C-alpha positions as CSV (number, residue, x, y, z in Angstrom):
1,M,-66.7,71.9,-216.8
2,P,-66.2,74.1,-219.8
3,V,-69.1,75.0,-222.0
4,W,-67.6,73.4,-225.1
5,A,-67.4,70.0,-223.3
6,L,-71.1,70.3,-222.3
7,M,-72.0,71.0,-225.9
8,I,-70.1,68.0,-227.1
9,I,-71.7,65.8,-224.5
10,Q,-75.1,67.2,-225.5
11,V,-74.5,66.4,-229.2
12,V,-73.3,62.9,-228.5
13,L,-76.2,62.1,-226.2
14,T,-78.6,63.5,-228.9
15,V,-77.1,61.4,-231.6
16,V,-77.1,58.3,-229.5
17,S,-80.7,58.7,-228.4
18,V,-82.0,59.5,-232.0
19,A,-80.1,56.4,-233.3
20,A,-81.5,54.2,-230.6
21,V,-85.1,55.4,-231.3
22,L,-84.6,54.8,-235.1
23,F,-83.0,51.4,-234.5
24,A,-85.8,50.3,-232.2
25,F,-88.5,51.6,-234.6
26,W,-86.8,49.7,-237.5
27,Y,-86.5,46.4,-235.7
28,L,-89.8,46.5,-233.7
29,V,-92.2,48.1,-236.3
30,V,-90.9,48.3,-239.9
31,R,-89.0,45.0,-240.2
32,P,-91.9,42.7,-239.0
33,W,-94.3,44.6,-241.2
34,L,-92.0,44.2,-244.3
35,A,-91.5,40.5,-243.5
36,A,-95.3,40.0,-243.4
37,K,-95.7,41.8,-246.7
38,V,-92.9,39.9,-248.4
39,Q,-94.5,36.6,-247.2
40,E,-97.9,37.7,-248.7
41,L,-96.1,38.5,-252.0
42,I,-94.4,35.1,-252.0
43,E,-97.7,33.3,-251.4
44,A,-99.5,35.4,-254.0
45,A,-96.7,34.6,-256.5
46,G,-97.1,30.9,-255.9
47,E,-100.8,31.1,-256.7
48,V,-100.4,33.2,-259.9
49,E,-98.6,30.6,-262.1
50,P,-101.2,27.8,-261.6
51,K,-104.1,30.3,-262.2
52,I,-102.4,31.6,-265.4
53,A,-101.9,28.0,-266.7
54,Q,-105.5,27.2,-265.9
55,G,-106.7,30.4,-267.5
56,V,-104.7,29.7,-270.7
57,Q,-105.9,26.2,-271.0
58,K,-109.5,27.3,-270.5
59,G,-109.0,30.2,-273.0
60,V,-107.6,27.9,-275.7
61,A,-110.4,25.4,-275.1
62,D,-113.0,28.1,-275.4
63,A,-111.5,29.5,-278.5
64,V,-111.3,26.1,-280.2
65,R,-114.9,25.4,-279.2
66,Q,-116.0,28.8,-280.6
67,L,-114.4,28.2,-284.0
68,P,-117.1,27.7,-286.7
69,Q,-117.3,24.3,-288.2
70,N,-116.6,25.7,-291.7
71,A,-113.1,26.9,-290.5
72,W,-112.2,23.3,-289.7
73,D,-113.7,22.1,-293.0
74,G,-111.7,24.6,-295.1
75,A,-108.5,23.6,-293.5
76,T,-109.0,19.9,-293.8
77,K,-110.3,20.2,-297.4
78,E,-107.2,22.1,-298.6
79,S,-104.8,19.7,-296.9
80,T,-106.8,16.7,-298.3
81,K,-106.7,18.1,-301.8
82,Q,-103.0,18.6,-301.6
83,F,-102.5,15.1,-300.3
84,I,-104.6,13.6,-303.0
85,K,-102.8,15.6,-305.7
86,F,-99.5,14.4,-304.3
87,G,-100.6,10.8,-304.2
88,S,-102.0,10.9,-307.8
89,N,-98.7,12.4,-309.0
90,L,-96.7,9.8,-307.2
91,F,-98.8,7.0,-308.6
92,E,-98.7,8.3,-312.2
93,N,-95.2,9.5,-312.4
94,G,-93.4,7.4,-309.8
95,L,-90.2,8.8,-308.3
96,S,-90.0,11.4,-311.0
97,S,-92.7,13.4,-309.1
98,F,-90.1,13.6,-306.3
99,L,-87.1,14.2,-308.4
100,G,-88.7,16.5,-310.9
101,A,-86.6,17.6,-313.9
102,A,-83.5,15.6,-312.6
103,A,-85.2,12.3,-313.5
104,E,-86.3,13.4,-316.9
105,P,-83.9,12.4,-319.6
106,H,-82.2,15.3,-321.2
107,K,-83.8,15.8,-324.6
108,S,-81.5,16.9,-327.4
109,K,-82.6,20.2,-328.7
110,P,-82.3,20.8,-332.4
111,E,-79.6,23.3,-332.9
112,T,-80.9,26.5,-334.2
113,R,-78.5,28.3,-336.5
114,D,-78.3,32.0,-336.4
115,K,-79.9,33.6,-339.3
116,P,-77.8,36.3,-341.0
117,R,-78.7,39.6,-339.7
118,N,-79.5,42.6,-341.9
119,R,-76.8,45.1,-341.1
120,E,-76.8,48.5,-342.5
121,N,-73.5,49.9,-343.5
122,T,-72.7,53.2,-342.0
């Protein structure tokens, strides 16, 4: 057998054996390990959303509980004042409080005549 044929056979056998080892390592070691890690990530992702929702609800509840009472008083007092003002305007003025100037009759303004201006001749 010529030397060049032996070299080609050697290269082909080397390539096949390396490919077989890599293929076996991939399917017997790496792929099962990756499948287990992906499954762990999927389970962890499933647990994250309920924990976040629970944490947000707890955080909002704690924040509302920690607000000082005078913060609630100020907000309710201002809105109550505005509501009372609106109600008294409605009672006193009727629908004109809604319509504003559109409901008011147009008052005739006395015409003001232009006064003669002092002009200097140039």
